[in-house]
C-alpha positions, -999 to +999 in steps of 0.1 A: +461+582-385+457+574-348+420+586-350+410+552-362+419+537-328+394+558-308+367+533-298+330+535-304+307+539-273+309+508-251+277+488-251+283+466-221+292+471-184+313+443-170+317+444-132+348+421-132+367+396-153+401+384-163+420+380-196+453+362-202+476+364-231+511+353-240+532+375-264+567+367-277+599+387-279+613+395-314+647+400-329+652+429-352+670+422-385+668+459-396+675+478-364+655+508-352+678+531-333+666+566-325+631+578-319+608+608-318+582+615-291+558+588-280+578+560-296+578+571-332+608+555-349+635+575-368+638+547-393+618+516-403+627+482-389+619+445-396+620+416-372+615+379-368+589+371-342+601+345-317+583+316-300+599+303-268+610+337-254+577+351-243+558+369-215+526+356-201+503+382-186+470+380-168+449+411-162+421+408-136+398+438-137+370+450-114+350+483-113+367+509-090+352+522-059+382+545-050+390+572-076+416+591-056+442+584-083+442+583-120+447+546-122+444+517-098+469+489-103+485+460-084+514+446-104+531+412-098+561+399-116+568+362-113+546+361-082+561+390-063+545+424-060+566+451-077+558+487-068+589+499-087+572+488-120+542+511-114+556+544-128+564+528-162+529+512-163+512+545-153+531+563-181+519+537-205+483+540-193+483+578-196+495+574-232+469+547-239+440+564-221+426+584-251+423+551-270+412+529-241+390+552-219+380+523-196+415+523-181+405+548-154+373+530-146+387+497-134+411+484-108+436+461-125+456+432-110+484+425-135+504+393-131+533+388-155+560+362-159+587+354-186+595+321-201+631+331-203+656+340-175+656+375-161+686+396-173+693+371-201+695+398-227+662+390-243+640+420-251+614+416-223+600+450-228+588+440-262+571+408-250+557+423-218+542+454-233+527+435-262+511+410-238+497+438-216+485+458-246+466+429-261+450+421-227+437+456-226+424+455-262+407+422-254+389+438-224+378+466-247+365+441-272+343+427-244+330+461-235+321+467-271+301+435-272+322+420-300+331+383-306+366+371-300+375+369-337+368+407-339+398+416-316+417+444-333+453+432-335+464+463-353+451+484-324+469+461-300+502+468-319+494+505-318+488+504-281+519+482-274+541+508-292+531+534-266+547+513-239+578+500-259+585+508-295+596+473-305+566+458-287+545+467-317+564+440-336+554+412-311+516+411-316+512+391-348+530+377-378+562+358-383+580+387-399+569+422-389+578+456-403+574+488-384+580+523-396+571+542-428+590+529-458+582+542-493+585+508-509+562+490-484+525+494-490+506+500-457+538+507-436+532+529-406+551+546-378+521+538-355+520+500-356+537+469-371+525+451-402+527+414-410+552+408-438+549+370-437+531+366-470+558+382-491+586+361-476+601+329-491+591+298-472+627+292-460+625+322-437+592+312-420+609+283-401+642+300-392+659+291-360+674+315-334+698+301-309+706+329-284+740+327-268+740+343-233+775+358-233+767+382-205+736+377-183+741+409-163+720+441-164+723+462-196+751+486-196+729+513-211+691+514-213+673+514-247+658+548-238+692+563-232+707+546-263+679+559-285+684+594-271+721+594-280+711+594-317+696+629-313+730+646-316+749+618-332+774+628-360+762+599-382+725+598-373+711+610-406+732+588-427+723+559-405+686+566-409+690+566-447+710+534-446+682+516-427+658+525-455+683+512-481+690+480-461+653+474-457+647+475-494+676+451-500+665+428-472+630+426-485+643+415-519+664+388-502+634+376-481+613+374-512+638+354-533+652+332-506+687+347-511+706+334-480+739+351-489+723+385-492+702+379-461+734+370-441+753+401-453+726+425-445+716+411-411+752+411-399+759+445-412+728+459-394+740+443-361+775+458-364+761+492-375+740+493-343+770+488-322+790+512-343+765+539-334+770+532-297+807+532-301+807+566-318+780+583-296+788+608-269+791+593-243+802+562-261+795+526-250+812+493-258+784+468-256+802+437-269+824+415-246+855+396-257+835+364-261+810+382-284+838+388-308+852+353-304+818+338-312+814+360-343+848+350-356+842+313-350+808+315-367+822+333-398+849+307-401+824+278-398+802+294-425+832+298-449+844+262-444+810+244-442+791+261-470+761+265-446+743+297-438+742+306-401+745+343-394+746+364-363+727+394-351+730+414-319+707+436-298+721+465-277+742+441-256+768+413-257+746+383-264+746+367-299+716+355-318+726+327-343+701+326-371+699+296-395+674+278-417+655+248-406+671+227-433+705+232-417+695+229-381+712+197-372+747+207-385+745+242-372+731+233-338+759+207-334+785+233-342+769+257-316+770+230-289+805+219-297+822+252-304+802+282-292+784+273-259+818+273-241+819+311-246+785+316-229+782+327-192+776+295-172+770+277-205+737+295-210+718+296-243+682+295-255+669+276-285+641+295-303+626+299-337+603+321-358+567+321-343+533+336-349+528+363-324+506+367-293+481+340-283+453+339-258+457+317-227+427+300-211+423+318-177+416+285-159+447+269-173+471+297-164+470+297-126+507+298-124+502+335-130+480+339-100+497+320-072 
């Protein structure tokens, strides 16, 4: 229950300070599509946490003298002040306020930057909200007088979810599950849980090369896309399918079954796009080059005996997933045969990572230019 995230009485008053964290994006293998109020998923999901694609956030805080508004925030993205981001942040703070009561007490200067290009199709809302959430939970840790090792990562995941559902999968763990699933002990709709210990070693060093087929703005926002599931003809069957696929994928992850992993991951990606194709209004999110990449990849897999597979978010870009033991051959194939389908030859090399990490404030001054 969410009651566990209400804090004890703060034991310290801190006039001012700063915290800095970096949180990665993640790529869902089992897709969550459709949600209830306050970011509660309609079905469970499971994702690989990434490494290179991340958001770095610093939060400077000082006691407020002006209480004419609910919250006091200055927000900077990549060095520029962004007033248009404030409504989303204010909504996030209102949701988080019951669990982080100090939010109305301080003025916050938030500075954020991504390690990946803007509009590259990477889930920046996941990394940015995870980074901001863990910054706030770190501030609360200090107000509670607790040591750094006592930081509550589960609470950070819970808080991150209030800003962006998938952000709860970007706080910690190489493989993270979110959403109640009857076959997963400890699973929750409120936060992500680390699934790393149950996975075969081969999946803990997986690579993700992201082919930037279309670097433009998303055709449809995630919020709108999730909302289209409310009256979708196939919604209930899709939610049931996600539970079934999650059970099957868990078995493949435990056993190291690359063939079953490939089948399920690709089926999940195509199902997500099928839901958008058959929604009302409908959206075609793939581009011609998306399909060309998929076909070339499938042919390469059949002829090489190797195990690269694809997955897609709600857009045209293609994530190529492959084991570390096959990285040289698969990466060479990507460079030789797939990069030509990318917009301006753009792609990003990434791999499975460990979640958010704290940045030394004195070493992160690129955030506070």
